[in-house]
N, C-alpha and C positions, 0 to 999 in steps of 0.2 A: 503493500499500499504505500503511494507515492506521499511523501509531505507536504502540507499545503501552507507549511510557514514559508514567509518572504525574507530574503536577508539583503540586506543594502549591497550594492556592486563592490563597495570596498571589503566587504566579507570574501568575495567570491577572488577578486584580485589577490589580497591576502593569502587565500588557499592556494591559489596557484603557484604565489613563489614561496610557500612554506609548506613542505609535504610532512607528513604524518610517519613517526617509524613506532612500531610494536614491538616490544622484545619481551620476552619471559625469562625470567630468572627466578632462582631457589631464594628463599628468607634470608640467608646468611649474605650470600652476593647483594642482595637488596640493602640489607642494614649496611654493609660496605659502601656500596654508592651512595646511600643518605649521608652517611659521614663524612665520606669526602666531598658531597654537593653541597652541605650547609646551606646557606641561605640562599644558593643560587638555583637557576632552574637548570633540568635536565639538560636542556640545549646549551646553556652557558657551560654547563661542565663539559660536556662533549665537546664543544668548540674549543675551550681552554684546553684539554686532552690534546684534542688532533692539531693545534697549533703551536704546543710547546716543541721548543729547540729540542727537549729531551726526547719526545716522541718522533719528531723527524728524523733525528740520529739513529734512534731504534729501529724505524723503518727502514731507513737506508741502509743501516748495517746487516739487518736481517734480510734484505734484498739482494745484496751484495754477496752476502755468504751462501746464500741459495742457488745464485747465478753462480757462483765458484765452484761450490760442490757438484752440481749440476754439468758444469762445462767439462769438469775433472773426471766425473765418471761416466759421461756419454760423449765429450767431445774427442774430435780428433786432434791428436798433438805428434809432433816429431822432435827430437831434440836440435836444438841451435846446434850449428857446425862449429861455432866458435867458443862458445861456454856452455853447451850441454844442457840448460835449462829447455824446458817445453816451450815450444811455437805451437799455441790453438789455432786452428782454422775455424772461423767464424763463417756460418752461410753466407755465401757472397763475394767474401773477401778472395783475393787471389790465390791464394793457397787451397781455399775450399775448391775453387773451380779447379784446378791442377788437379788436386785428388778426384775429384768427380770424374774429370776426363781420363787420367790413367786409369780408372777402373772400369769406365765404360771400354775404353780401347783394350783393355786385356780381358773384356768378357764377363765380368763378373755379374752374377745371378743369382736368383734364390735358390736354395737345395732343391726345392720341391720340382724346378723346372728339369732335374736330373733324371727323374723317373722315367 
């Protein structure tokens, strides 16, 4: 059943620019959040956390570590001919393209095609 309640245009403009977020937390976490929040609104608390330098650093550090770990585990690398440290091929760079072309030229394929 549709509501017959009329709202002023400002209400709709506000709702267009300010989205609602709903989260469910247990009582223990709710108490911790409320303690952190103090007299601030939840929106102010979230904005403060997400714009703090420590959050941005933690996010950046976590992203960098994840990227580095993934590159190390799944990336293609060869030892440098001068110092021996690994050189990683990144999709699209010159080394990556050389590796792809070499493997194509050598006829590399999935094992299931050998059947």
